Structure formats: structure tokens, C-alpha cells
C-alpha positions in Angstrom: 85.5 98.2 104.9 87.5 98.1 108.1 91.3 97.6 108.4 90.7 94.0 109.5 88.6 93.3 106.5 91.4 94.5 104.2 93.9 92.3 106.0 91.5 89.3 105.6 91.1 90.1 101.9 94.8 90.0 101.4 95.1 86.7 103.2 92.3 85.2 101.1 94.1 86.3 97.9 97.3 84.5 99.1 95.3 81.4 100.0 93.6 81.4 96.6 97.0 81.7 94.8 98.2 78.8 96.9 95.6 76.4 95.4 97.1 76.3 91.9 100.6 76.2 93.3 99.7 72.9 95.0 99.2 71.3 91.6 101.6 73.2 89.3 105.4 73.5 89.6 106.1 77.3 89.8 109.5 76.9 88.1 108.5 74.9 85.1 104.8 75.5 84.9 104.0 71.8 84.4 101.7 69.7 86.5 103.3 68.0 89.5 103.3 64.2 89.6 102.6 64.3 93.3 100.6 67.4 94.1 101.1 69.1 97.5 97.8 68.0 99.0 98.4 69.6 102.5 98.8 73.0 100.8 95.6 72.6 98.9 93.5 71.6 101.9 95.2 74.2 104.1 94.2 76.9 101.5 90.6 75.6 101.4 90.4 75.4 105.2 91.8 78.9 105.6 89.4 80.4 103.1 86.5 78.6 104.9 87.6 79.9 108.2 87.8 83.5 106.9 84.4 83.3 105.3 82.8 81.9 108.5 84.5 84.6 110.7 83.4 87.4 108.4 79.8 86.2 108.3 79.9 85.8 112.2 81.2 89.3 112.6 78.6 90.7 110.2 75.8 88.9 112.0 77.0 90.3 115.4 77.1 93.8 113.9 73.6 93.5 112.6 72.3 92.3 116.0 74.0 95.3 117.6 72.5 97.7 115.1 69.0 96.2 115.5 69.3 96.5 119.3 70.3 100.2 119.0 67.4 100.9 116.6 64.9 99.2 118.9 66.1 101.0 122.0 65.7 104.4 120.4 61.9 104.0 120.2 
């Protein structure tokens, strides 16, 4: 796990904790009458972007590794 992966993991944890905060008042613990919808969708969008970026980065790394392996023969 690289340093960038660790940073992304921390960001994902913060985004995941933001989802319930959009629906629950942190002070009283009761459900909000009007949930904070932009916070909810921003959290979902951020998590999606991080997952897509991680899979893209892994795919590029696998392609590079396969190219190295093929060129050694």
C-alpha cells in the first residue's frame, strides 16, 4: 500500500462518516427534518471518484507489469 493509497483511504473514511451526518443532527442525535442532500451526494460522488481512480491506477500498473514480463522473454 503506497502513501497515496493511505491518504485516499483516510478521505474515504471521512466521506463515509459524512453520509449519516447528512441525515442525523450531530448535536442531538435525532433525524433532521430537512436532510443535507448536497452533503450526501457529495460523499457518494467522492467515494465513486476514489474507487474509479484506484481501479484505473491498478489497471495501469498491471499493464506495466505485463509489459515488463513480456519484454524479458
